[in-house]
C-alpha positions as CSV (number, residue, x, y, z in Angstrom):
1,X,-11.3,19.6,-20.7
2,X,-12.6,17.4,-18.0
3,X,-13.1,18.4,-15.1
4,X,-10.7,16.5,-12.2
5,X,-11.8,15.5,-8.7
6,X,-9.3,16.5,-6.0
7,X,-8.8,12.8,-5.5
8,X,-7.6,12.5,-9.1
9,X,-5.7,15.5,-9.2
10,X,-3.7,14.6,-6.4
11,X,-3.1,10.9,-7.2
12,X,-1.7,12.4,-10.4
13,X,0.8,14.8,-8.7
14,X,2.1,13.0,-6.1
15,X,2.8,10.4,-9.0
16,X,4.4,12.9,-11.3
17,X,6.8,14.6,-8.5
18,X,8.7,11.3,-8.0
19,X,8.9,10.8,-11.7
20,X,10.3,14.6,-12.6
21,X,12.9,13.7,-9.8
22,X,14.0,10.1,-10.9
23,X,14.5,11.3,-14.5
24,X,16.1,14.3,-13.3
25,X,18.7,11.8,-11.4
26,X,18.7,9.4,-14.4
27,X,19.6,12.5,-16.7
28,X,22.6,13.6,-14.3
29,X,23.8,10.0,-13.7
30,X,24.2,9.9,-17.7
31,X,25.9,13.3,-17.7
32,X,28.6,11.8,-15.2
33,X,28.8,8.7,-17.4
34,X,29.8,10.4,-20.4
35,X,32.3,12.4,-18.2
36,X,33.9,9.6,-16.4
37,X,33.1,6.7,-18.5
38,X,32.6,4.4,-15.7
39,X,30.1,1.8,-16.3
40,X,28.4,1.7,-13.2
41,X,26.9,5.2,-14.0
42,X,25.3,4.5,-16.8
43,X,24.1,1.2,-15.5
44,X,22.7,3.3,-12.2
45,X,20.9,5.3,-15.1
46,X,19.3,2.8,-16.2
47,X,18.3,1.6,-13.3
48,X,16.9,5.5,-11.8
49,X,15.0,6.1,-15.2
50,X,13.3,2.2,-14.8
51,X,12.4,2.2,-11.4
52,X,10.5,5.6,-11.8
53,X,8.7,4.3,-15.4
54,X,6.7,1.6,-13.7
55,X,4.3,4.9,-13.0
56,X,4.2,6.1,-16.2
57,X,1.0,4.7,-17.1
58,X,-0.8,6.4,-14.2
59,X,1.1,9.5,-15.9
60,X,-0.3,9.3,-19.0
61,X,-3.4,8.6,-17.8
62,X,-3.7,11.9,-15.9
63,X,-1.6,14.2,-18.5
64,X,-4.5,13.0,-20.8
65,X,-7.4,14.0,-18.7
66,X,-5.6,17.2,-17.3
67,X,-5.3,18.5,-21.0
68,X,-8.4,17.2,-22.3
69,X,-7.1,14.5,-24.7
70,X,-8.4,11.2,-25.4
71,X,-7.4,8.6,-22.7
72,X,-4.9,6.0,-23.2
73,X,-6.5,2.6,-24.7
74,X,-6.1,-0.3,-22.3
75,X,-3.5,-2.0,-24.1
76,X,-1.4,1.3,-24.7
77,X,-1.7,2.0,-20.5
78,X,-0.4,-1.8,-19.6
79,X,2.4,-1.7,-22.7
80,X,3.6,2.0,-21.6
81,X,5.1,0.6,-17.9
82,X,5.2,-2.8,-18.4
83,X,8.9,-2.9,-20.1
84,X,10.0,-0.8,-16.9
85,X,9.9,-3.5,-14.2
86,X,11.9,-6.0,-16.4
87,X,15.1,-3.5,-17.3
88,X,15.1,-2.7,-13.7
89,X,15.3,-6.3,-12.8
90,X,18.0,-7.3,-15.2
91,X,20.1,-4.0,-14.7
92,X,19.9,-3.8,-10.6
93,X,20.5,-7.6,-10.4
94,X,23.2,-7.5,-12.6
95,X,24.7,-4.8,-11.0
96,X,24.4,-6.3,-6.8
97,X,26.1,-9.4,-8.8
98,X,28.9,-8.1,-9.7
99,X,29.7,-7.0,-6.1
100,X,31.0,-10.8,-6.1
101,X,34.6,-10.1,-7.0
102,X,36.0,-13.8,-6.9
103,X,32.6,-14.8,-8.3
104,X,32.6,-13.0,-11.2
105,X,30.6,-15.7,-12.8
106,X,27.8,-15.5,-10.8
107,X,26.8,-11.5,-12.5
108,X,26.2,-13.4,-15.7
109,X,24.3,-16.3,-14.0
110,X,22.0,-13.4,-12.9
111,X,22.2,-11.8,-15.6
112,X,21.1,-14.6,-18.2
113,X,18.4,-15.4,-15.5
114,X,16.4,-12.7,-15.7
115,X,16.9,-12.0,-19.2
116,X,15.4,-15.2,-19.4
117,X,12.3,-14.2,-17.3
118,X,12.2,-10.6,-18.9
119,X,11.9,-12.4,-22.2
120,X,9.2,-14.7,-21.1
121,X,7.8,-11.4,-19.2
122,X,7.7,-9.4,-22.4
123,X,6.2,-12.0,-24.7
124,X,3.4,-13.0,-22.0
125,X,2.5,-9.2,-22.0
126,X,3.4,-7.8,-25.8
127,X,2.5,-10.7,-27.9
128,X,0.1,-12.6,-25.5
129,X,-1.4,-10.1,-23.8
130,X,-1.7,-12.1,-20.7
131,X,-3.9,-8.8,-18.9
132,X,-7.0,-7.3,-17.5
133,X,-7.7,-3.5,-17.0
134,X,-10.2,-2.0,-15.4
135,X,-11.7,1.4,-14.9
136,X,-12.1,2.5,-11.6
137,X,-15.8,3.4,-11.1
138,X,-16.3,7.8,-11.5
139,X,-12.6,7.8,-11.9
140,X,-10.2,8.4,-14.7
141,X,-7.6,5.9,-13.3
142,X,-7.0,2.4,-14.4
143,X,-6.0,-0.9,-12.6
144,X,-4.2,-3.5,-14.8
145,X,-3.7,-7.1,-13.3
146,X,-1.4,-9.7,-15.2
147,X,-2.4,-13.3,-15.6
148,X,-0.7,-16.4,-13.5
149,X,2.2,-16.6,-15.0
150,X,3.1,-12.5,-15.9
151,X,2.2,-12.7,-12.1
152,X,4.7,-14.8,-10.9
153,X,7.8,-13.4,-12.6
154,X,6.7,-9.8,-11.6
155,X,6.9,-11.5,-7.8
156,X,10.0,-13.4,-9.1
157,X,11.5,-9.5,-9.7
158,X,10.1,-8.2,-6.5
159,X,11.5,-10.7,-4.4
160,X,14.8,-10.6,-5.6
161,X,15.1,-6.9,-4.5
162,X,13.9,-7.9,-0.9
163,X,15.7,-11.2,-0.7
164,X,19.0,-10.3,-2.9
165,X,19.9,-6.8,-3.6
166,X,19.1,-5.1,0.0
167,X,20.8,-8.1,1.9
168,X,23.9,-8.5,-0.6
169,X,24.4,-4.5,-0.2
170,X,23.9,-4.8,3.7
171,X,26.7,-7.7,4.1
172,X,29.1,-6.0,2.1
173,X,28.5,-2.8,4.2
174,X,29.6,-4.9,7.2
175,X,31.9,-6.4,5.6
176,X,34.1,-3.5,4.6
177,X,36.1,-1.1,7.4
178,X,36.2,1.8,4.6
179,X,33.8,4.4,5.3
180,X,32.7,5.7,2.0
181,X,31.7,1.7,1.1
182,X,30.1,1.2,4.3
183,X,27.9,4.2,3.4
184,X,27.3,3.5,0.1
185,X,26.4,0.0,1.0
186,X,24.1,0.3,3.9
187,X,22.0,3.4,2.1
188,X,21.6,1.6,-1.3
189,X,19.9,-1.4,1.1
190,X,18.1,0.7,2.7
191,X,16.7,2.3,-0.6
192,X,16.1,-1.3,-2.0
193,X,14.3,-2.5,0.7
194,X,12.2,0.9,1.0
195,X,11.4,0.4,-2.6
196,X,10.5,-3.3,-2.4
197,X,7.9,-2.4,0.3
198,X,6.6,0.5,-2.2
199,X,6.0,-2.1,-5.0
200,X,4.3,-4.3,-3.0
201,X,2.2,-1.6,-0.9
202,X,1.4,0.2,-4.2
203,X,0.1,-3.2,-6.0
204,X,-2.6,-3.9,-3.2
205,X,-3.7,-0.2,-2.8
206,X,-6.2,1.5,-4.9
207,X,-5.7,5.0,-5.7
208,X,-8.9,5.9,-3.9
209,X,-6.8,5.6,-1.1
210,X,-5.5,8.7,-1.4
211,X,-3.9,9.0,1.9
212,X,-2.0,6.3,1.9
213,X,-1.0,6.8,-2.0
214,X,0.4,9.9,-0.8
215,X,2.4,7.9,2.3
216,X,3.7,5.4,-0.2
217,X,4.6,8.1,-2.8
218,X,6.7,10.2,-0.1
219,X,8.5,6.5,0.6
220,X,9.0,6.4,-3.1
221,X,10.8,9.8,-2.8
222,X,13.1,8.4,0.1
223,X,13.7,5.7,-1.7
224,X,15.2,7.5,-4.8
225,X,17.3,9.3,-2.8
226,X,18.9,7.1,-1.1
227,X,19.5,5.0,-4.2
228,X,20.8,8.4,-5.5
229,X,23.8,8.9,-2.6
230,X,24.5,5.3,-2.7
231,X,25.2,4.9,-6.4
232,X,25.9,9.0,-7.3
233,X,27.6,10.3,-3.7
234,X,28.1,13.6,-3.7
235,X,31.6,15.2,-3.7
236,X,31.2,16.8,-0.1
237,X,29.8,13.3,1.2
238,X,32.5,11.2,-0.2
239,X,35.2,14.4,1.2
240,X,33.8,14.0,4.1
241,X,34.3,10.3,4.6
242,X,37.5,10.3,3.2
243,X,38.8,13.0,5.3
244,X,41.2,10.7,6.9
245,X,45.1,10.7,5.6
246,X,45.2,8.0,2.7
247,X,46.4,4.5,4.0
248,X,47.3,1.3,2.7
249,X,43.8,-0.2,0.7
250,X,42.1,3.4,0.7
251,X,40.1,4.0,-1.8
252,X,41.3,5.7,-5.4
253,X,39.0,7.8,-7.2
254,X,38.0,5.3,-8.9
255,X,36.3,3.6,-6.3
256,X,34.8,6.4,-4.8
257,X,33.3,7.4,-8.2
258,X,31.7,3.7,-8.3
259,X,31.4,2.3,-4.7
260,X,33.2,-0.8,-6.0
261,X,34.8,-2.3,-3.2
262,X,38.7,-2.1,-2.2
263,X,40.7,-5.1,-4.6
264,X,41.4,-7.7,-2.1
265,X,38.8,-6.5,0.5
266,X,35.2,-7.8,0.2
267,X,36.3,-10.3,-2.7
268,X,33.2,-13.1,-1.7
């Protein structure tokens, strides 16, 4: 079994912890989907699962070294996580576009756009193998870089988080007078913004910068908690925000569960 350095162990552990939490959130949300049969719960589960799977390559490398197994090949390393940003981008943008109730066609336009981008990206990675992988000197970890076309597509996915998803939820929160919808919208916007920053910084900082890596992973945890509280708001928070007597236009049980705007309100 290989002897791992302190940096390698720390980098692996601080990566695995958010993944375990993210997968747990995904499982909890999936269970609630089977209980409630609400499509947003299923889509939220997919969002949580694909979001943390972006770091599955690093985790595989770390676990292989920790248990004395052969490291994954460069191709396996890239293939293990390259599907995740595509699934995340398609699902999250579709969910966000679904908030525009009076423009229901928009979600299908957004869906089609990102499906096409995702298909192109998957072609470049899995068929054309438009990437290169290098191993850090004196380290078990690898660094991958995509070709120009693949990189542009990834940039578009990241930009959509910062310039579409986060702003739309901020907009929804600012337009509603319902406390629960405002809470959900603002905290999802915060989680989306933090996650976008995490992706940008994580892509530019090598794992040797362990202090920065730890900070980024902690920010990722905060982002996950924000998104979970926004999409799967605990009942105690729901009850507190909806404590006042139900008035005309108040949220029904389904809207409390899904966070969808009240009909006639926020119908953009």
